[in-house]
C-alpha positions as CSV (number, residue, x, y, z in Angstrom):
1,M,-21.9,134.2,185.5
2,S,-18.4,133.5,183.0
3,K,-15.1,133.9,183.1
4,T,-13.1,137.2,182.3
5,K,-9.5,136.9,180.8
6,T,-8.1,137.4,183.9
7,G,-10.4,135.0,185.6
8,K,-12.9,138.0,187.1
9,K,-16.4,136.7,186.7
10,K,-18.9,138.6,184.0
11,D,-21.9,139.9,184.2
12,T,-23.6,138.5,181.2
13,T,-27.8,140.5,182.2
14,P,-28.9,141.5,179.3
15,V,-29.4,144.7,179.5
16,V,-31.7,147.3,176.5
17,L,-31.5,150.2,175.5
18,V,-34.3,152.4,177.0
19,V,-35.0,155.8,174.5
20,D,-37.5,158.3,175.1
21,D,-37.7,161.6,175.3
22,N,-40.3,161.5,178.2
23,R,-39.3,160.5,181.3
24,Q,-42.8,159.0,182.4
25,N,-42.3,156.9,179.2
26,R,-38.2,156.0,180.6
27,E,-39.6,155.4,183.5
28,L,-42.2,153.1,182.7
29,L,-40.5,150.9,180.7
30,Q,-38.4,150.5,183.1
31,A,-40.7,149.6,186.2
32,Y,-41.7,147.1,183.3
33,L,-38.8,145.6,182.7
34,E,-37.9,145.1,186.5
35,D,-40.3,141.8,185.8
36,V,-37.4,140.5,182.5
37,D,-33.9,139.0,184.1
38,C,-32.0,142.4,182.8
39,R,-30.4,145.0,183.8
40,A,-32.4,148.6,181.9
41,I,-30.7,152.1,181.4
42,P,-32.0,155.0,179.9
43,A,-31.6,157.3,176.9
44,V,-32.4,161.1,176.4
45,D,-32.6,161.1,172.7
46,G,-30.7,160.0,170.3
47,P,-27.8,160.9,170.4
48,E,-27.3,159.9,173.6
49,A,-28.7,156.5,172.4
50,L,-25.6,156.4,170.1
51,E,-22.9,157.6,171.6
52,I,-23.8,154.5,175.1
53,L,-23.7,152.1,171.9
54,A,-20.4,153.1,171.7
55,K,-19.1,152.1,175.0
56,D,-21.1,149.0,175.2
57,P,-24.6,147.9,173.0
58,P,-26.7,147.1,174.9
59,D,-28.8,142.9,174.1
60,L,-31.7,145.0,173.0
61,I,-33.0,148.7,172.8
62,L,-36.8,150.1,172.9
63,L,-36.5,153.0,170.9
64,D,-39.2,156.4,171.1
65,V,-40.2,157.2,167.1
66,M,-41.4,160.8,167.4
67,M,-38.3,162.9,169.7
68,P,-36.0,165.3,169.8
69,R,-32.7,166.3,167.7
70,M,-33.4,162.5,165.9
71,S,-36.3,160.5,165.2
72,G,-36.2,156.7,165.9
73,F,-36.3,156.3,162.5
74,E,-32.7,158.1,162.3
75,V,-31.7,156.4,166.1
76,C,-32.4,153.1,163.8
77,R,-30.3,153.4,161.2
78,R,-27.4,154.5,162.2
79,I,-27.4,151.3,163.9
80,K,-28.5,149.6,161.2
81,N,-25.7,149.8,158.7
82,N,-22.5,149.8,161.7
83,P,-21.2,146.8,160.9
84,K,-20.7,146.2,165.1
85,T,-24.2,147.0,165.9
86,S,-26.3,146.2,163.3
87,D,-27.3,142.6,164.9
88,I,-29.1,144.0,167.8
89,P,-32.6,144.3,168.0
90,V,-33.7,146.8,167.5
91,I,-37.6,147.7,169.0
92,M,-39.7,150.7,167.9
93,V,-42.4,152.2,170.0
94,T,-44.0,154.5,168.9
95,A,-48.0,156.2,169.4
96,L,-47.8,156.7,165.4
97,N,-49.9,153.5,163.6
98,D,-49.8,155.6,160.2
99,F,-48.9,152.5,157.7
100,G,-46.8,155.2,155.5
101,D,-45.0,154.9,159.8
102,I,-45.0,151.2,159.4
103,E,-43.7,151.2,156.1
104,R,-40.5,154.4,157.1
105,G,-39.8,151.8,160.5
106,I,-39.3,148.9,158.2
107,D,-37.3,151.7,156.3
108,S,-34.7,151.7,158.6
109,G,-33.8,148.4,160.3
110,T,-36.7,148.4,163.0
111,D,-37.2,144.4,164.0
112,D,-40.3,145.2,165.5
113,F,-42.9,147.3,167.0
114,L,-45.3,147.8,170.2
115,S,-47.9,150.7,170.0
116,K,-48.2,153.4,173.3
117,P,-50.1,152.7,175.2
118,V,-47.3,150.4,176.0
119,N,-49.1,146.6,176.9
120,K,-46.7,145.7,179.6
121,L,-47.4,141.6,179.1
122,E,-47.5,142.3,175.1
123,L,-43.9,144.4,175.8
124,L,-42.3,141.3,178.3
125,T,-43.1,138.8,175.2
126,R,-41.2,141.2,173.2
127,V,-38.3,141.7,175.3
128,K,-37.6,137.8,176.3
129,T,-38.0,136.9,173.0
130,M,-35.7,139.0,171.3
131,L,-33.0,138.9,174.6
132,K,-33.2,134.7,173.5
133,L,-33.1,135.1,169.8
134,K,-29.8,137.2,170.4
135,H,-28.0,134.7,172.7
136,L,-29.0,132.6,170.4
137,T,-26.8,134.4,167.2
138,D,-24.4,135.5,169.4
139,K,-23.9,132.4,170.3
140,L,-24.1,130.6,167.3
141,E,-20.9,133.8,165.9
142,R,-18.8,132.6,168.8
143,T,-19.4,128.5,167.4
144,L,-19.1,130.2,164.1
145,A,-15.9,131.1,164.8
146,Y,-14.6,128.2,167.6
147,L,-15.3,126.3,164.1
148,S,-13.5,128.8,161.7
149,E,-10.7,129.2,164.6
150,I,-10.1,125.2,164.7
151,E,-10.4,125.0,160.5
152,K,-6.9,127.5,160.9
153,Q,-5.2,125.0,163.3
154,T,-6.3,121.7,161.1
155,Q,-4.9,123.7,157.7
156,M,-1.9,125.2,159.3
157,A,-0.5,121.9,161.1
158,K,-2.0,119.8,158.0
159,S,0.5,122.5,156.0
160,D,3.2,121.8,158.5
161,S,3.4,118.3,158.9
162,Q,4.1,118.4,154.7
C-alpha cells in the first residue's frame, strides 16, 4: 500500500470491473477472480459500467458483448474514446465467434477476447497479464510526468540564473 497526501494508506489492490447482464456469468467470473490479487466489482449492463467508470475507473474491464440497453461493442467504444478511460484494458467475454463479431470488437477498441464458456486458466492468465501491463503503463506515465516536472524546474532554474 502506498500513502496518500494525507498520510493515510491507499489501497493499491487492482480493481476489475465485471460487466455481464447474466447474474450467473458475473458470479462465475467473480469467483474465478478470487484466485487473483484483485477486487472484482460487478455491473449488470453497459450504462451501469459507464457510471462506475466515471466515478472510480478500474484497472481492467471484463465486458460481455451481448447485453440489453447497450452492447459491449458500444460500451468499449465509449471507454476507448474517452481520454480519461482509454488506457483501461478491456477484455471482451463473448459466445460470438464469427469473424465479423471479432472484427467489430477490434474496431470498438477491445484489447483481448475470451470465449464463453470461459476457461478458468485462460481467464486468470489474461487477467494477470493485463493487470501487469496496466501497472507498468501507469508506472511509465508517472515516471514521464516526474521527468517532465524535473525538466520544467531545470528550465526555470536556468532562466532564473541568467
